[in-house]
C-alpha positions in Angstrom: 138.7 114.7 -29.7 135.4 114.6 -31.6 133.6 117.9 -32.2 130.2 118.2 -33.2 128.7 122.0 -34.1 125.3 122.6 -31.8 124.8 126.2 -33.1 126.5 128.9 -35.3 125.5 132.4 -36.3 126.6 131.8 -40.2 127.6 129.5 -42.8 131.1 130.6 -42.6 134.0 129.3 -40.2 134.9 132.4 -38.9 131.5 133.1 -36.8 130.6 132.4 -33.1 130.0 129.1 -33.1 129.3 126.3 -29.9 130.5 123.1 -30.4 130.1 119.7 -28.1 133.0 117.0 -27.6 133.2 113.4 -27.0 134.7 114.6 -23.7 131.6 116.0 -22.1 132.9 119.6 -22.5 131.7 122.5 -24.7 133.9 124.6 -27.0 132.9 128.0 -27.9 134.4 130.1 -30.8 134.0 134.1 -30.7 135.7 137.1 -30.7 138.4 137.8 -27.9 137.5 140.9 -26.0 140.1 143.4 -24.4 137.9 145.6 -22.7 136.5 143.3 -19.8 139.0 144.7 -16.9 139.4 140.9 -15.8 142.0 139.1 -14.5 142.4 136.0 -16.4 145.2 133.5 -15.7 147.7 133.2 -18.9 146.4 129.5 -19.6 142.8 130.5 -20.1 140.8 133.0 -22.3 137.6 134.6 -22.8 135.4 134.7 -25.9 132.5 136.9 -26.3 129.3 135.4 -28.4 126.0 136.5 -29.0 123.1 135.5 -26.2 121.1 134.2 -28.9 123.7 131.7 -29.9 123.1 130.2 -26.4 119.7 130.0 -26.7 119.8 128.4 -30.2 122.4 125.6 -29.1 120.6 124.8 -25.7 116.9 126.1 -26.0 114.9 125.4 -22.8 117.5 123.5 -21.3 119.1 126.8 -19.9 115.3 127.8 -18.3 114.4 131.6 -17.8 
């Protein structure tokens, strides 16, 4: 899989980051929240990232 960084919150490798892949998918690096109260299947996970990171990565493409 080829991965290209779209946006990050810092210059280190341990910060929230958004990547695009050559598979037509997005990878998200962020904190794993534990206080969400949701039922998540064992083969899935949640990550939490700042909304500003989404805006930086996708800009006006998200609208509103």
